[in-house]
Backbone as CSV, one residue per row, in Angstrom:
resi,resn,N_x,N_y,N_z,CA_x,CA_y,CA_z,C_x,C_y,C_z
1,MET,10.133,-9.360,5.195,10.150,-8.716,4.130,9.366,-10.292,3.747
2,LYS,8.356,-10.422,3.442,7.911,-11.672,2.510,7.811,-11.767,0.980
3,LYS,8.521,-12.571,0.309,8.536,-12.992,-1.193,7.007,-14.175,-1.083
4,THR,5.805,-13.473,-2.578,5.544,-14.533,-2.882,5.457,-14.060,-4.059
5,ILE,5.273,-15.504,-5.396,5.388,-15.913,-6.808,3.797,-15.633,-7.203
6,PHE,3.340,-14.372,-7.953,2.176,-14.139,-8.815,2.307,-14.923,-10.169
7,MET,0.943,-16.242,-10.496,0.855,-16.466,-11.653,2.335,-17.363,-12.257
8,GLU,3.411,-17.347,-10.857,4.313,-18.615,-11.120,5.523,-17.803,-11.974
9,LYS,5.740,-16.466,-12.164,5.959,-15.569,-12.658,6.546,-14.261,-12.198
10,TYR,5.746,-13.283,-11.444,5.643,-12.426,-11.065,6.261,-12.154,-9.367
11,PRO,7.207,-11.266,-9.166,7.666,-11.498,-7.394,6.642,-10.376,-6.972
12,VAL,5.926,-10.743,-5.775,5.338,-9.782,-5.025,6.054,-9.637,-3.535
13,TYR,6.028,-8.795,-2.666,7.209,-8.749,-1.788,5.762,-8.119,-0.748
14,THR,5.814,-8.307,0.653,4.476,-7.827,1.336,5.437,-7.683,2.813
15,LEU,5.266,-6.476,3.486,5.937,-5.881,4.711,4.508,-5.744,5.606
16,GLU,5.032,-6.115,6.677,3.955,-6.240,7.425,4.548,-5.357,8.788
17,ILE,4.105,-4.258,8.943,4.185,-3.408,10.027,3.143,-3.214,11.074
18,GLN,3.697,-3.393,12.351,2.634,-3.395,13.460,2.760,-2.003,13.713
19,LYS,1.178,-1.684,14.566,1.170,-0.336,14.680,2.526,0.479,15.905
20,ASP,2.993,-0.671,16.628,3.857,-0.652,17.666,4.920,-0.075,17.135
21,GLU,5.297,-0.688,15.881,6.450,-0.296,15.125,6.929,1.120,14.035
22,THR,5.904,1.666,14.078,5.851,2.713,13.541,5.406,3.974,14.581
23,THR,6.022,5.114,14.061,5.405,6.944,14.720,3.963,6.939,13.673
24,TYR,4.289,6.346,12.670,2.872,7.258,11.463,1.376,6.591,12.095
25,THR,0.771,8.078,11.829,-0.761,7.094,12.381,-1.713,7.521,11.246
26,LYS,-1.214,7.718,9.912,-2.262,8.010,9.355,-1.978,6.693,7.971
27,VAL,-2.369,6.652,7.251,-2.168,5.793,5.905,-1.767,7.029,4.759
28,VAL,-1.807,8.054,4.774,-1.364,9.580,4.109,0.039,9.192,4.461
29,GLU,0.625,9.347,5.598,1.535,9.423,5.758,2.690,8.201,5.651
30,ILE,1.982,7.161,5.717,2.726,6.266,5.158,3.112,6.396,3.779
31,LEU,2.193,6.179,3.015,2.127,6.455,1.418,2.793,7.576,1.003
32,ALA,2.963,8.724,1.544,4.140,9.358,1.532,5.398,9.576,1.782
33,HIS,5.766,8.728,2.567,7.484,7.893,2.996,7.521,7.299,1.821
34,LEU,6.856,6.219,1.532,7.221,5.180,0.791,7.261,5.884,-0.809
35,LYS,6.751,7.152,-0.974,6.933,7.513,-2.735,7.931,8.176,-2.631
36,ALA,8.306,9.067,-1.610,9.638,9.424,-0.877,10.666,8.777,-1.323
37,LEU,10.919,7.784,-0.872,11.728,6.367,-1.101,11.988,6.149,-2.350
38,VAL,10.766,5.788,-3.269,10.340,5.729,-4.488,11.343,6.474,-5.517
39,ASP,10.562,7.482,-5.095,11.191,8.789,-5.728,12.613,9.109,-5.576
40,ALA,13.590,9.196,-4.410,14.665,9.300,-4.314,15.340,7.775,-4.997
41,HIS,14.727,6.318,-5.526,15.826,5.615,-5.912,16.126,5.572,-7.063
42,LYS,17.211,4.826,-7.465,17.762,5.360,-9.136,16.843,4.133,-9.900
43,ILE,16.612,3.258,-9.483,15.999,2.243,-10.674,14.036,2.470,-10.359
44,ALA,14.110,2.367,-8.856,12.022,2.164,-9.210,11.497,3.055,-9.231
45,ALA,9.901,2.839,-9.970,9.443,3.907,-10.738,8.281,4.450,-9.797
46,TYR,7.301,5.357,-9.355,6.134,5.509,-8.981,5.240,5.560,-10.595
47,ILE,4.302,4.155,-10.084,3.188,4.643,-11.121,1.888,5.154,-10.814
48,ALA,1.031,4.821,-9.780,-0.193,5.543,-9.512,-0.391,5.238,-7.850
49,THR,-1.511,5.812,-7.354,-1.980,5.633,-5.856,-3.291,5.031,-6.354
50,PHE,-4.262,3.948,-5.752,-5.005,3.353,-5.692,-5.221,3.367,-4.280
51,ASP,-6.858,4.262,-4.352,-7.461,4.615,-3.261,-8.816,3.346,-3.014
52,HIS,-8.282,2.043,-2.318,-9.424,1.122,-2.160,-10.757,1.204,-2.014
53,TYR,-9.953,1.615,-0.769,-11.175,2.047,0.179,-12.714,2.840,-0.888
54,SER,-11.665,4.419,-0.959,-12.933,5.176,-1.314,-13.630,4.709,-2.890
55,HIS,-12.711,3.879,-3.611,-13.646,2.868,-4.063,-14.781,1.804,-4.030
56,THR,-14.403,1.222,-3.406,-15.158,0.411,-2.424,-16.484,1.410,-1.790
57,THR,-16.095,1.883,-1.673,-17.230,2.995,-0.801,-18.050,3.378,-1.899
58,ALA,-17.487,3.725,-2.930,-17.908,4.299,-3.950,-19.093,3.614,-4.775
59,LEU,-18.956,2.364,-4.585,-19.823,0.946,-5.109,-20.633,0.455,-4.332
60,ASN,-20.652,1.191,-3.287,-21.506,0.595,-2.070,-20.962,-0.916,-1.190
61,GLY,-19.741,-1.083,-1.792,-19.777,-2.614,-1.709,-19.168,-2.718,-0.140
62,ASP,-19.494,-3.981,0.300,-18.959,-4.333,1.766,-17.792,-3.959,2.276
63,ILE,-17.796,-3.474,3.696,-16.368,-3.043,3.934,-16.186,-3.873,5.543
64,ASN,-15.074,-4.279,5.969,-15.344,-5.111,7.280,-15.423,-3.607,8.447
65,PRO,-16.012,-3.593,9.275,-16.008,-1.877,9.961,-14.258,-2.133,10.925
66,THR,-13.570,-2.979,10.542,-12.112,-2.596,11.545,-11.250,-2.406,10.404
67,ILE,-11.562,-1.918,9.142,-11.023,-1.805,7.883,-11.235,-0.365,8.159
68,LYS,-9.736,0.818,8.050,-9.930,2.126,8.361,-9.911,3.082,6.865
69,ASP,-8.907,2.325,6.247,-8.395,2.843,5.047,-7.551,1.388,4.518
70,ALA,-7.478,1.902,2.859,-6.926,1.121,2.356,-6.212,1.445,0.807
71,VAL,-5.193,1.107,0.741,-4.295,1.902,-0.657,-3.460,1.670,-1.271
72,ILE,-3.341,1.320,-2.272,-2.316,0.699,-3.304,-1.440,1.739,-3.925
73,LEU,-0.539,1.783,-3.890,0.789,2.028,-4.496,1.931,1.195,-5.170
74,HIS,1.311,1.567,-6.673,1.707,0.749,-7.801,3.355,1.042,-8.335
75,LEU,4.100,0.748,-8.272,5.377,0.883,-8.911,5.693,0.004,-10.230
């Protein structure tokens, strides 16, 4: 897991998982798993899920053809 500091104040944690490191095949499966972990956590709180891919598509925005989905889970 990689930690970066946003605006010199807010920690942001990033974890990159390669396709061969998971059994999940769809973004919705990964999000369901992560949300279950958050719901079971005593401190973490689920705020919202933002479907970035659908939003950009609705705006007729350019999306690299190699990108199949993009969702942000807000905690």
